[in-house]
All heavy atoms as TSV, in Angstrom:
chain	resi	resn	atom	element	x	y	z
A	1	MET	N	N	0.878	-1.154	0.041
A	1	MET	CA	C	0.035	-0.089	0.042
A	1	MET	C	C	0.893	1.296	-0.005
A	1	MET	O	O	1.941	1.188	0.691
A	1	MET	CB	C	-0.896	0.025	1.361
A	1	MET	CG	C	-1.907	1.169	1.315
A	1	MET	SD	S	-3.083	1.014	2.646
A	1	MET	CE	C	-2.504	-0.165	3.822
A	2	GLN	N	N	0.491	2.284	-0.763
A	2	GLN	CA	C	1.281	3.424	-0.872
A	2	GLN	C	C	0.437	4.702	-0.451
A	2	GLN	O	O	-0.742	4.660	-0.669
A	2	GLN	CB	C	1.918	3.647	-2.131
A	2	GLN	CG	C	3.047	2.758	-2.461
A	2	GLN	CD	C	3.854	3.182	-3.715
A	2	GLN	OE1	O	3.237	3.652	-4.710
A	2	GLN	NE2	N	5.141	3.080	-3.740
A	3	LYS	N	N	1.074	5.715	0.007
A	3	LYS	CA	C	0.399	7.038	0.469
A	3	LYS	C	C	1.225	8.173	-0.033
A	3	LYS	O	O	2.443	8.060	0.024
A	3	LYS	CB	C	0.252	6.978	1.851
A	3	LYS	CG	C	-0.544	8.202	2.422
A	3	LYS	CD	C	-0.731	8.235	3.942
A	3	LYS	CE	C	-1.414	7.046	4.470
A	3	LYS	NZ	N	-2.866	7.171	4.520
A	4	LEU	N	N	0.624	9.150	-0.744
A	4	LEU	CA	C	1.380	10.327	-0.953
A	4	LEU	C	C	1.052	11.448	-0.065
A	4	LEU	O	O	-0.218	11.729	0.178
A	4	LEU	CB	C	0.965	10.872	-2.530
A	4	LEU	CG	C	1.554	12.066	-2.972
A	4	LEU	CD1	C	3.115	12.066	-3.155
A	4	LEU	CD2	C	0.843	12.570	-4.239
A	5	VAL	N	N	2.082	12.039	0.494
A	5	VAL	CA	C	1.889	13.186	1.434
A	5	VAL	C	C	2.538	14.395	0.931
A	5	VAL	O	O	3.675	14.396	0.405
A	5	VAL	CB	C	2.569	12.716	2.855
A	5	VAL	CG1	C	2.485	13.872	3.844
A	5	VAL	CG2	C	1.919	11.589	3.399
A	6	THR	N	N	1.901	15.534	0.960
A	6	THR	CA	C	2.414	16.802	0.417
A	6	THR	C	C	2.600	17.662	1.771
A	6	THR	O	O	1.774	17.697	2.542
A	6	THR	CB	C	1.653	17.503	-0.535
A	6	THR	OG1	O	0.329	17.728	-0.033
A	6	THR	CG2	C	1.462	16.647	-1.789
A	7	ILE	N	N	3.731	18.351	1.729
A	7	ILE	CA	C	4.103	19.191	2.922
A	7	ILE	C	C	4.415	20.549	2.437
A	7	ILE	O	O	5.380	20.756	1.684
A	7	ILE	CB	C	5.248	18.595	3.702
A	7	ILE	CG1	C	4.895	17.221	4.219
A	7	ILE	CG2	C	5.583	19.481	4.971
A	7	ILE	CD1	C	6.081	16.324	4.543
A	8	TYR	N	N	3.645	21.605	2.994
A	8	TYR	CA	C	3.955	22.987	2.507
A	8	TYR	C	C	4.954	23.619	3.331
A	8	TYR	O	O	5.121	23.425	4.553
A	8	TYR	CB	C	2.620	23.803	2.718
A	8	TYR	CG	C	2.763	25.254	2.432
A	8	TYR	CD1	C	2.747	25.683	1.064
A	8	TYR	CD2	C	2.771	26.192	3.401
A	8	TYR	CE1	C	2.889	26.998	0.818
A	8	TYR	CE2	C	2.885	27.507	3.108
A	8	TYR	CZ	C	2.908	27.931	1.841
A	8	TYR	OH	O	3.035	29.250	1.548
A	9	LEU	N	N	5.906	24.282	2.632
A	9	LEU	CA	C	7.071	25.019	3.328
A	9	LEU	C	C	7.051	26.469	2.863
A	9	LEU	O	O	6.706	26.821	1.731
A	9	LEU	CB	C	8.303	24.435	2.857
A	9	LEU	CG	C	8.580	22.894	3.240
A	9	LEU	CD1	C	9.844	22.402	2.569
A	9	LEU	CD2	C	8.472	22.674	4.680
A	10	ASP	N	N	7.295	27.383	3.821
A	10	ASP	CA	C	7.255	28.829	3.541
A	10	ASP	C	C	8.347	29.483	4.413
A	10	ASP	O	O	8.403	29.341	5.534
A	10	ASP	CB	C	5.877	29.278	4.054
A	10	ASP	CG	C	5.615	30.740	3.788
A	10	ASP	OD1	O	6.575	31.592	3.695
A	10	ASP	OD2	O	4.417	31.176	3.685
A	11	ASN	N	N	9.317	30.127	3.715
A	11	ASN	CA	C	10.461	30.703	4.377
A	11	ASN	C	C	10.081	32.024	5.110
A	11	ASN	O	O	10.839	32.483	5.909
A	11	ASN	CB	C	11.548	31.006	3.472
A	11	ASN	CG	C	11.466	32.250	2.677
A	11	ASN	OD1	O	10.351	32.672	2.371
A	11	ASN	ND2	N	12.509	32.816	2.218
A	12	SER	N	N	8.873	32.500	5.032
A	12	SER	CA	C	8.524	33.716	5.744
A	12	SER	C	C	8.385	33.453	7.287
A	12	SER	O	O	8.247	34.327	8.103
A	12	SER	CB	C	7.198	34.333	5.205
A	12	SER	OG	O	6.167	33.585	5.415
A	13	SER	N	N	8.393	32.089	7.621
A	13	SER	CA	C	8.272	31.721	9.046
A	13	SER	C	C	9.636	32.213	9.777
A	13	SER	O	O	9.660	32.180	10.994
A	13	SER	CB	C	8.099	30.246	9.156
A	13	SER	OG	O	9.234	29.559	8.737
A	14	TYR	N	N	10.711	32.537	8.973
A	14	TYR	CA	C	11.851	32.953	9.584
A	14	TYR	C	C	11.838	34.486	9.777
A	14	TYR	O	O	12.953	35.043	10.093
A	14	TYR	CB	C	13.033	32.620	8.805
A	14	TYR	CG	C	13.175	31.051	8.599
A	14	TYR	CD1	C	12.827	30.460	7.343
A	14	TYR	CD2	C	13.578	30.171	9.642
A	14	TYR	CE1	C	12.937	29.057	7.180
A	14	TYR	CE2	C	13.617	28.876	9.469
A	14	TYR	CZ	C	13.308	28.304	8.310
A	14	TYR	OH	O	13.412	26.962	8.124
A	15	ALA	N	N	10.752	35.056	9.724
A	15	ALA	CA	C	10.717	36.660	9.847
A	15	ALA	C	C	10.655	37.100	11.254
A	15	ALA	O	O	10.224	38.063	11.656
A	15	ALA	CB	C	9.495	37.150	9.122
A	16	GLN	N	N	11.055	36.144	12.124
A	16	GLN	CA	C	11.231	36.431	13.658
A	16	GLN	C	C	9.929	36.962	14.233
A	16	GLN	O	O	9.837	38.031	14.823
A	16	GLN	CB	C	12.331	37.376	13.838
A	16	GLN	CG	C	13.682	36.886	13.392
A	16	GLN	CD	C	14.797	37.812	13.628
A	16	GLN	OE1	O	14.555	39.026	13.877
A	16	GLN	NE2	N	15.955	37.441	13.259
A	17	GLY	N	N	8.830	36.243	13.920
A	17	GLY	CA	C	7.531	36.611	14.500
A	17	GLY	C	C	6.753	37.703	13.736
A	17	GLY	O	O	5.645	38.057	14.049
A	18	ARG	N	N	7.367	38.175	12.571
A	18	ARG	CA	C	6.678	39.194	11.828
A	18	ARG	C	C	6.037	38.588	10.646
A	18	ARG	O	O	6.634	38.548	9.546
A	18	ARG	CB	C	7.733	40.325	11.535
A	18	ARG	CG	C	8.212	41.044	12.722
A	18	ARG	CD	C	9.183	42.161	12.307
A	18	ARG	NE	N	10.292	41.713	11.524
A	18	ARG	CZ	C	11.451	41.283	11.958
A	18	ARG	NH1	N	11.647	41.326	13.294
A	18	ARG	NH2	N	12.416	40.929	11.188
A	19	LEU	N	N	4.922	37.911	10.707
A	19	LEU	CA	C	4.349	37.331	9.617
A	19	LEU	C	C	3.607	38.281	8.619
A	19	LEU	O	O	3.159	39.268	9.076
A	19	LEU	CB	C	3.174	36.322	10.094
A	19	LEU	CG	C	3.659	35.196	10.953
A	19	LEU	CD1	C	2.413	34.357	11.397
A	19	LEU	CD2	C	4.609	34.324	10.316
A	20	MET	N	N	3.830	38.014	7.350
A	20	MET	CA	C	3.287	38.813	6.335
A	20	MET	C	C	1.849	38.526	6.048
A	20	MET	O	O	1.463	37.386	6.213
A	20	MET	CB	C	4.096	38.762	5.053
A	20	MET	CG	C	5.537	39.182	5.337
A	20	MET	SD	S	6.422	39.004	3.732
A	20	MET	CE	C	7.952	39.740	4.176
A	21	VAL	N	N	1.024	39.463	5.691
A	21	VAL	CA	C	-0.371	39.159	5.359
A	21	VAL	C	C	-0.475	38.207	4.211
A	21	VAL	O	O	0.260	38.314	3.255
A	21	VAL	CB	C	-0.985	40.565	4.978
A	21	VAL	CG1	C	-2.446	40.355	4.573
A	21	VAL	CG2	C	-0.950	41.571	6.176
A	22	GLY	N	N	-1.323	37.275	4.400
A	22	GLY	CA	C	-1.585	36.237	3.406
A	22	GLY	C	C	-0.566	35.104	3.458
A	22	GLY	O	O	-0.506	34.189	2.598
A	23	SER	N	N	0.255	34.990	4.522
A	23	SER	CA	C	1.182	33.979	4.597
A	23	SER	C	C	0.642	32.709	5.300
A	23	SER	O	O	-0.223	32.799	6.167
A	23	SER	CB	C	2.431	34.458	5.330
A	23	SER	OG	O	3.319	33.408	5.737
A	24	PHE	N	N	1.116	31.574	4.925
A	24	PHE	CA	C	0.762	30.347	5.706
A	24	PHE	C	C	1.970	29.888	6.494
A	24	PHE	O	O	2.179	28.677	6.765
A	24	PHE	CB	C	0.417	29.259	4.690
A	24	PHE	CG	C	-0.839	29.634	3.914
A	24	PHE	CD1	C	-0.921	30.131	2.724
A	24	PHE	CD2	C	-2.146	29.333	4.587
A	24	PHE	CE1	C	-2.077	30.440	2.048
A	24	PHE	CE2	C	-3.370	29.709	3.857
A	24	PHE	CZ	C	-3.215	30.302	2.672
A	25	ALA	N	N	2.715	30.794	6.885
A	25	ALA	CA	C	4.072	30.486	7.594
A	25	ALA	C	C	3.789	29.743	8.944
A	25	ALA	O	O	4.662	28.994	9.455
A	25	ALA	CB	C	4.839	31.714	7.792
A	26	ASP	N	N	2.619	29.934	9.434
A	26	ASP	CA	C	2.262	29.199	10.677
A	26	ASP	C	C	2.261	27.662	10.482
A	26	ASP	O	O	2.366	26.891	11.436
A	26	ASP	CB	C	1.031	29.696	11.347
A	26	ASP	CG	C	-0.209	29.540	10.486
A	26	ASP	OD1	O	0.033	29.633	9.219
A	26	ASP	OD2	O	-1.268	29.319	10.973
A	27	LYS	N	N	2.109	27.262	9.232
A	27	LYS	CA	C	2.104	25.777	8.905
A	27	LYS	C	C	3.482	25.301	8.619
A	27	LYS	O	O	3.735	24.093	8.557
A	27	LYS	CB	C	1.217	25.651	7.625
A	27	LYS	CG	C	-0.165	26.091	7.785
A	27	LYS	CD	C	-0.966	25.354	8.778
A	27	LYS	CE	C	-2.369	25.877	8.838
A	27	LYS	NZ	N	-3.099	25.678	10.143
A	28	HIS	N	N	4.512	26.195	8.490
A	28	HIS	CA	C	5.850	25.784	8.217
A	28	HIS	C	C	6.379	24.976	9.484
A	28	HIS	O	O	6.162	25.300	10.585
A	28	HIS	CB	C	6.689	26.902	7.975
A	28	HIS	CG	C	8.107	26.735	7.726
A	28	HIS	ND1	N	8.533	26.456	6.470
A	28	HIS	CD2	C	9.164	26.574	8.540
A	28	HIS	CE1	C	9.844	26.165	6.411
A	28	HIS	NE2	N	10.245	26.323	7.675
A	29	GLY	N	N	7.148	23.937	9.161
A	29	GLY	CA	C	7.670	23.145	10.303
A	29	GLY	C	C	6.917	21.973	10.720
A	29	GLY	O	O	7.336	21.259	11.614
A	30	LEU	N	N	5.706	21.902	10.259
A	30	LEU	CA	C	4.787	20.834	10.706
A	30	LEU	C	C	5.191	19.421	10.082
A	30	LEU	O	O	4.626	18.434	10.427
A	30	LEU	CB	C	3.367	21.047	10.460
A	30	LEU	CG	C	2.835	22.291	11.153
A	30	LEU	CD1	C	1.294	22.491	10.777
A	30	LEU	CD2	C	2.884	22.145	12.706
A	31	ILE	N	N	6.265	19.430	9.253
A	31	ILE	CA	C	6.720	18.234	8.621
A	31	ILE	C	C	7.080	17.114	9.615
A	31	ILE	O	O	6.670	15.973	9.476
A	31	ILE	CB	C	7.859	18.525	7.652
A	31	ILE	CG1	C	8.288	17.302	6.951
A	31	ILE	CG2	C	9.117	19.155	8.457
A	31	ILE	CD1	C	9.289	17.612	5.867
A	32	GLU	N	N	7.784	17.517	10.639
A	32	GLU	CA	C	8.152	16.378	11.531
A	32	GLU	C	C	6.932	15.688	12.258
A	32	GLU	O	O	6.899	14.433	12.347
A	32	GLU	CB	C	9.080	16.942	12.633
A	32	GLU	CG	C	10.397	17.355	11.937
A	32	GLU	CD	C	11.395	18.044	12.979
A	32	GLU	OE1	O	11.064	17.977	14.239
A	32	GLU	OE2	O	12.296	18.738	12.594
A	33	GLU	N	N	6.099	16.569	12.745
A	33	GLU	CA	C	4.979	15.973	13.422
A	33	GLU	C	C	4.078	15.230	12.431
A	33	GLU	O	O	3.408	14.148	12.792
A	33	GLU	CB	C	4.092	17.160	14.066
A	33	GLU	CG	C	4.844	17.767	15.285
A	33	GLU	CD	C	5.911	18.857	14.755
A	33	GLU	OE1	O	5.902	19.109	13.556
A	33	GLU	OE2	O	6.474	19.410	15.684
A	34	HIS	N	N	3.910	15.713	11.253
A	34	HIS	CA	C	2.965	15.049	10.276
A	34	HIS	C	C	3.519	13.636	9.825
A	34	HIS	O	O	2.785	12.762	9.969
A	34	HIS	CB	C	2.861	15.996	9.099
A	34	HIS	CG	C	1.855	15.452	7.991
A	34	HIS	ND1	N	0.438	15.605	8.442
A	34	HIS	CD2	C	1.931	14.985	6.827
A	34	HIS	CE1	C	-0.182	15.232	7.405
A	34	HIS	NE2	N	0.622	14.791	6.419
A	35	LEU	N	N	4.767	13.636	9.582
A	35	LEU	CA	C	5.294	12.316	9.135
A	35	LEU	C	C	5.514	11.312	10.325
A	35	LEU	O	O	5.426	10.225	10.140
A	35	LEU	CB	C	6.627	12.560	8.448
A	35	LEU	CG	C	6.625	13.115	7.024
A	35	LEU	CD1	C	7.927	13.281	6.398
A	35	LEU	CD2	C	5.821	12.241	6.169
A	36	GLN	N	N	5.715	11.833	11.499
A	36	GLN	CA	C	6.026	10.957	12.649
A	36	GLN	C	C	4.859	10.048	12.918
A	36	GLN	O	O	5.056	8.908	13.147
A	36	GLN	CB	C	6.301	11.745	13.870
A	36	GLN	CG	C	6.870	10.958	15.067
A	36	GLN	CD	C	8.035	10.081	14.755
A	36	GLN	OE1	O	8.987	10.566	14.229
A	36	GLN	NE2	N	7.959	8.835	14.941
A	37	LYS	N	N	3.683	10.560	12.746
A	37	LYS	CA	C	2.423	9.833	12.939
A	37	LYS	C	C	2.504	8.549	12.011
A	37	LYS	O	O	2.200	7.441	12.426
A	37	LYS	CB	C	1.167	10.573	12.663
A	37	LYS	CG	C	-0.072	9.870	12.710
A	37	LYS	CD	C	-1.233	10.782	12.417
A	37	LYS	CE	C	-1.834	10.433	10.984
A	37	LYS	NZ	N	-2.897	11.255	10.569
A	38	TYR	N	N	2.822	8.738	10.750
A	38	TYR	CA	C	2.906	7.694	9.767
A	38	TYR	C	C	3.971	6.699	10.068
A	38	TYR	O	O	3.821	5.461	9.956
A	38	TYR	CB	C	2.986	8.188	8.373
A	38	TYR	CG	C	1.773	8.887	7.872
A	38	TYR	CD1	C	1.803	10.242	7.659
A	38	TYR	CD2	C	0.536	8.229	7.853
A	38	TYR	CE1	C	0.663	11.019	7.236
A	38	TYR	CE2	C	-0.693	8.911	7.393
A	38	TYR	CZ	C	-0.440	10.299	7.106
A	38	TYR	OH	O	-1.638	10.988	6.762
A	39	LEU	N	N	5.262	7.204	10.382
A	39	LEU	CA	C	6.379	6.416	10.634
A	39	LEU	C	C	6.167	5.570	11.930
A	39	LEU	O	O	6.546	4.381	11.871
A	39	LEU	CB	C	7.634	7.268	10.792
A	39	LEU	CG	C	8.009	8.125	9.585
A	39	LEU	CD1	C	9.199	9.013	9.943
A	39	LEU	CD2	C	8.328	7.210	8.450
A	40	THR	N	N	5.490	6.060	12.850
A	40	THR	CA	C	5.134	5.325	14.166
A	40	THR	C	C	4.168	4.172	13.794
A	40	THR	O	O	4.236	3.106	14.341
A	40	THR	CB	C	4.549	6.284	15.098
A	40	THR	OG1	O	5.495	7.169	15.475
A	40	THR	CG2	C	4.173	5.487	16.405
A	41	ASP	N	N	3.307	4.351	12.813
A	41	ASP	CA	C	2.390	3.425	12.352
A	41	ASP	C	C	2.927	2.323	11.336
A	41	ASP	O	O	2.094	1.557	10.821
A	41	ASP	CB	C	1.047	4.028	11.639
A	41	ASP	CG	C	0.244	4.806	12.684
A	41	ASP	OD1	O	0.312	4.476	13.870
A	41	ASP	OD2	O	-0.500	5.718	12.362
A	42	GLY	N	N	4.210	2.364	11.170
A	42	GLY	CA	C	4.833	1.389	10.308
A	42	GLY	C	C	5.063	1.734	8.820
A	42	GLY	O	O	5.527	0.890	8.051
A	43	TRP	N	N	4.686	2.990	8.408
A	43	TRP	CA	C	4.976	3.423	7.101
A	43	TRP	C	C	6.449	3.713	6.965
A	43	TRP	O	O	7.182	4.149	7.842
A	43	TRP	CB	C	4.173	4.707	6.795
A	43	TRP	CG	C	2.685	4.488	6.661
A	43	TRP	CD1	C	1.835	4.503	7.635
A	43	TRP	CD2	C	1.975	4.157	5.538
A	43	TRP	NE1	N	0.591	4.214	7.236
A	43	TRP	CE2	C	0.651	4.012	5.874
A	43	TRP	CE3	C	2.247	3.975	4.132
A	43	TRP	CZ2	C	-0.388	3.820	5.057
A	43	TRP	CZ3	C	1.207	3.799	3.307
A	43	TRP	CH2	C	-0.099	3.603	3.680
A	44	THR	N	N	7.001	3.561	5.819
A	44	THR	CA	C	8.416	3.924	5.568
A	44	THR	C	C	8.414	4.860	4.310
A	44	THR	O	O	7.583	4.823	3.409
A	44	THR	CB	C	9.279	2.678	5.142
A	44	THR	OG1	O	8.756	1.993	4.021
A	44	THR	CG2	C	9.362	1.709	6.278
A	45	ILE	N	N	9.428	5.826	4.257
A	45	ILE	CA	C	9.609	6.724	3.300
A	45	ILE	C	C	10.256	6.134	2.006
A	45	ILE	O	O	11.357	5.488	2.323
A	45	ILE	CB	C	10.311	7.924	3.730
A	45	ILE	CG1	C	9.576	8.642	4.736
A	45	ILE	CG2	C	10.611	8.862	2.554
A	45	ILE	CD1	C	10.406	9.790	5.422
A	46	THR	N	N	9.673	6.169	0.857
A	46	THR	CA	C	10.341	5.525	-0.302
A	46	THR	C	C	10.784	6.543	-1.295
A	46	THR	O	O	11.726	6.286	-2.081
A	46	THR	CB	C	9.402	4.515	-1.043
A	46	THR	OG1	O	8.197	5.123	-1.393
A	46	THR	CG2	C	9.044	3.340	-0.164
A	47	GLN	N	N	10.199	7.748	-1.367
A	47	GLN	CA	C	10.568	8.727	-2.306
A	47	GLN	C	C	10.352	10.114	-1.625
A	47	GLN	O	O	9.295	10.286	-0.868
A	47	GLN	CB	C	9.731	8.711	-3.606
A	47	GLN	CG	C	10.044	7.538	-4.391
A	47	GLN	CD	C	9.225	7.501	-5.661
A	47	GLN	OE1	O	9.067	8.584	-6.320
A	47	GLN	NE2	N	8.536	6.429	-6.037
A	48	VAL	N	N	11.200	11.116	-1.984
A	48	VAL	CA	C	11.102	12.539	-1.474
A	48	VAL	C	C	11.311	13.454	-2.759
A	48	VAL	O	O	12.332	13.174	-3.455
A	48	VAL	CB	C	11.881	12.923	-0.349
A	48	VAL	CG1	C	11.736	14.306	0.006
A	48	VAL	CG2	C	11.659	11.945	0.827
A	49	HIS	N	N	10.391	14.311	-3.054
A	49	HIS	CA	C	10.579	15.174	-4.124
A	49	HIS	C	C	10.110	16.655	-3.668
A	49	HIS	O	O	9.338	16.782	-2.907
A	49	HIS	CB	C	9.686	14.818	-5.429
A	49	HIS	CG	C	10.055	13.521	-5.959
A	49	HIS	ND1	N	11.173	13.301	-6.700
A	49	HIS	CD2	C	9.444	12.303	-5.773
A	49	HIS	CE1	C	11.150	11.980	-7.017
A	49	HIS	NE2	N	10.248	11.365	-6.413
A	50	GLY	N	N	10.863	17.598	-4.211
A	50	GLY	CA	C	10.397	19.017	-3.897
A	50	GLY	C	C	9.901	19.691	-5.207
A	50	GLY	O	O	10.325	19.338	-6.362
A	51	PHE	N	N	8.971	20.537	-5.076
A	51	PHE	CA	C	8.516	21.399	-6.185
A	51	PHE	C	C	8.053	22.752	-5.726
A	51	PHE	O	O	7.665	22.958	-4.631
A	51	PHE	CB	C	7.518	20.663	-7.074
A	51	PHE	CG	C	6.143	20.410	-6.291
A	51	PHE	CD1	C	5.068	21.274	-6.501
A	51	PHE	CD2	C	5.965	19.266	-5.559
A	51	PHE	CE1	C	3.874	21.109	-5.921
A	51	PHE	CE2	C	4.680	19.039	-4.909
A	51	PHE	CZ	C	3.675	19.968	-5.143
A	52	GLY	N	N	8.067	23.755	-6.655
A	52	GLY	CA	C	7.668	25.005	-6.254
A	52	GLY	C	C	8.808	25.809	-5.700
A	52	GLY	O	O	9.928	25.384	-5.915
A	53	GLY	N	N	8.446	26.946	-5.211
A	53	GLY	CA	C	9.624	27.718	-4.687
A	53	GLY	C	C	10.052	28.797	-5.718
A	53	GLY	O	O	9.866	28.620	-6.941
A	54	ASN	N	N	10.748	29.759	-5.335
A	54	ASN	CA	C	11.257	30.812	-6.273
A	54	ASN	C	C	12.438	31.502	-5.496
A	54	ASN	O	O	12.336	32.189	-4.543
A	54	ASN	CB	C	10.161	31.882	-6.457
A	54	ASN	CG	C	10.526	33.000	-7.307
A	54	ASN	OD1	O	11.801	33.024	-7.698
A	54	ASN	ND2	N	9.711	33.921	-7.625
A	55	SER	N	N	13.634	31.283	-5.975
A	55	SER	CA	C	14.830	31.752	-5.331
A	55	SER	C	C	15.011	33.196	-5.658
A	55	SER	O	O	16.074	33.788	-5.092
A	55	SER	CB	C	16.109	30.870	-5.677
A	55	SER	OG	O	16.250	30.982	-7.099
A	56	GLU	N	N	14.285	33.778	-6.580
A	56	GLU	CA	C	14.450	35.173	-7.061
A	56	GLU	C	C	13.756	36.063	-6.182
A	56	GLU	O	O	13.945	37.342	-6.305
A	56	GLU	CB	C	14.012	35.248	-8.453
A	56	GLU	CG	C	14.931	34.464	-9.480
A	56	GLU	CD	C	16.311	34.771	-9.565
A	56	GLU	OE1	O	16.617	35.962	-9.422
A	56	GLU	OE2	O	17.142	33.810	-9.593
A	57	GLY	N	N	12.870	35.572	-5.279
A	57	GLY	CA	C	12.056	36.408	-4.493
A	57	GLY	C	C	12.413	36.492	-2.966
A	57	GLY	O	O	13.110	35.579	-2.590
A	58	LEU	N	N	11.901	37.452	-2.297
A	58	LEU	CA	C	12.158	37.504	-0.864
A	58	LEU	C	C	11.412	36.320	-0.165
A	58	LEU	O	O	11.926	35.727	0.761
A	58	LEU	CB	C	11.632	38.849	-0.410
A	58	LEU	CG	C	11.851	39.079	1.237
A	58	LEU	CD1	C	13.257	38.998	1.579
A	58	LEU	CD2	C	11.197	40.469	1.479
A	59	MET	N	N	10.174	36.038	-0.564
A	59	MET	CA	C	9.468	35.019	0.086
A	59	MET	C	C	9.485	33.871	-0.753
A	59	MET	O	O	9.205	33.896	-1.990
A	59	MET	CB	C	7.989	35.437	0.322
A	59	MET	CG	C	7.950	36.527	1.371
A	59	MET	SD	S	6.173	37.163	1.580
A	59	MET	CE	C	5.278	35.649	1.986
A	60	VAL	N	N	9.756	32.646	-0.322
A	60	VAL	CA	C	9.818	31.388	-1.048
A	60	VAL	C	C	8.908	30.400	-0.535
A	60	VAL	O	O	8.920	30.164	0.724
A	60	VAL	CB	C	11.335	30.769	-1.020
A	60	VAL	CG1	C	11.403	29.607	-1.818
A	60	VAL	CG2	C	12.290	31.827	-1.560
A	61	ARG	N	N	8.123	29.852	-1.335
A	61	ARG	CA	C	7.131	28.882	-0.834
A	61	ARG	C	C	7.180	27.712	-1.812
A	61	ARG	O	O	7.581	27.863	-2.930
A	61	ARG	CB	C	5.676	29.380	-0.975
A	61	ARG	CG	C	5.467	30.564	-0.006
A	61	ARG	CD	C	4.193	31.263	-0.221
A	61	ARG	NE	N	3.999	32.419	0.724
A	61	ARG	CZ	C	2.991	33.240	0.512
A	61	ARG	NH1	N	2.284	33.222	-0.546
A	61	ARG	NH2	N	2.963	34.328	1.420
A	62	GLY	N	N	7.006	26.461	-1.309
A	62	GLY	CA	C	7.061	25.215	-2.031
A	62	GLY	C	C	6.513	24.164	-1.322
A	62	GLY	O	O	5.981	24.351	-0.198
A	63	TRP	N	N	6.643	22.996	-1.895
A	63	TRP	CA	C	6.118	21.794	-1.271
A	63	TRP	C	C	7.210	20.702	-1.390
A	63	TRP	O	O	7.984	20.576	-2.236
A	63	TRP	CB	C	4.968	21.336	-2.014
A	63	TRP	CG	C	3.701	22.100	-1.807
A	63	TRP	CD1	C	2.728	21.922	-0.857
A	63	TRP	CD2	C	3.343	23.332	-2.540
A	63	TRP	NE1	N	1.773	22.941	-1.031
A	63	TRP	CE2	C	2.172	23.828	-1.963
A	63	TRP	CE3	C	4.051	24.045	-3.461
A	63	TRP	CZ2	C	1.517	24.996	-2.432
A	63	TRP	CZ3	C	3.439	25.248	-3.918
A	63	TRP	CH2	C	2.161	25.667	-3.383
A	64	ILE	N	N	7.060	19.744	-0.564
A	64	ILE	CA	C	7.761	18.489	-0.545
A	64	ILE	C	C	6.816	17.402	-0.663
A	64	ILE	O	O	5.757	17.455	0.047
A	64	ILE	CB	C	8.726	18.194	0.754
A	64	ILE	CG1	C	9.670	19.302	0.876
A	64	ILE	CG2	C	9.209	16.799	0.708
A	64	ILE	CD1	C	10.529	19.162	2.222
A	65	THR	N	N	6.837	16.522	-1.619
A	65	THR	CA	C	6.107	15.338	-1.800
A	65	THR	C	C	6.729	14.116	-1.160
A	65	THR	O	O	8.012	13.931	-1.458
A	65	THR	CB	C	5.532	15.168	-3.220
A	65	THR	OG1	O	6.732	14.869	-3.981
A	65	THR	CG2	C	4.832	16.308	-3.709
A	66	VAL	N	N	6.190	13.342	-0.425
A	66	VAL	CA	C	6.728	12.120	0.225
A	66	VAL	C	C	5.848	10.947	-0.186
A	66	VAL	O	O	4.627	10.904	0.027
A	66	VAL	CB	C	6.791	12.298	1.660
A	66	VAL	CG1	C	7.502	11.077	2.351
A	66	VAL	CG2	C	7.564	13.569	2.031
A	67	VAL	N	N	6.437	9.974	-0.793
A	67	VAL	CA	C	5.749	8.675	-1.024
A	67	VAL	C	C	6.033	7.696	0.179
A	67	VAL	O	O	7.262	7.471	0.462
A	67	VAL	CB	C	6.158	8.073	-2.354
A	67	VAL	CG1	C	5.420	6.814	-2.568
A	67	VAL	CG2	C	5.817	8.951	-3.479
A	68	LEU	N	N	5.022	7.326	0.853
A	68	LEU	CA	C	5.140	6.286	1.949
A	68	LEU	C	C	4.710	5.041	1.449
A	68	LEU	O	O	3.794	4.815	0.572
A	68	LEU	CB	C	4.321	6.793	3.095
A	68	LEU	CG	C	4.662	8.152	3.630
A	68	LEU	CD1	C	3.595	8.568	4.791
A	68	LEU	CD2	C	6.056	8.278	4.191
A	69	ASP	N	N	5.310	3.950	2.080
A	69	ASP	CA	C	4.880	2.570	1.749
A	69	ASP	C	C	4.716	1.750	2.953
A	69	ASP	O	O	5.395	1.945	3.963
A	69	ASP	CB	C	6.118	1.850	0.880
A	69	ASP	CG	C	5.700	0.627	0.287
A	69	ASP	OD1	O	4.665	0.530	-0.313
A	69	ASP	OD2	O	6.321	-0.381	0.516
A	70	LYS	N	N	3.737	0.937	2.962
A	70	LYS	CA	C	3.458	0.082	4.116
A	70	LYS	C	C	3.144	-1.353	3.572
A	70	LYS	O	O	2.252	-1.487	2.763
A	70	LYS	CB	C	2.360	0.568	4.882
A	70	LYS	CG	C	2.042	-0.106	6.221
A	70	LYS	CD	C	0.971	0.660	7.003
A	70	LYS	CE	C	0.886	-0.016	8.378
A	70	LYS	NZ	N	-0.145	0.703	9.163
A	71	LYS	N	N	3.878	-2.287	3.989
A	71	LYS	CA	C	3.735	-3.754	3.571
A	71	LYS	C	C	2.549	-4.307	4.307
A	71	LYS	O	O	2.170	-4.042	5.256
A	71	LYS	CB	C	4.898	-4.420	3.789
A	71	LYS	CG	C	6.193	-3.857	3.104
A	71	LYS	CD	C	6.376	-4.478	1.892
A	71	LYS	CE	C	7.805	-3.903	1.317
A	71	LYS	NZ	N	7.680	-3.233	0.137
């Protein structure tokens, strides 16, 4: 059995408490807690890919996709 998990990342969370309007930075960093639940339940990570983001801008947002597998 496989599962696809997407994790949103936003570098504006590093603005030292000064969140910008329209930001989802409060969701940044939830990757560990989100995956830990699956790993504890016996899922293993088989693939990790990143997409999105913009290195030319001040604010960078993107996603990590993780493919989990459970036998």
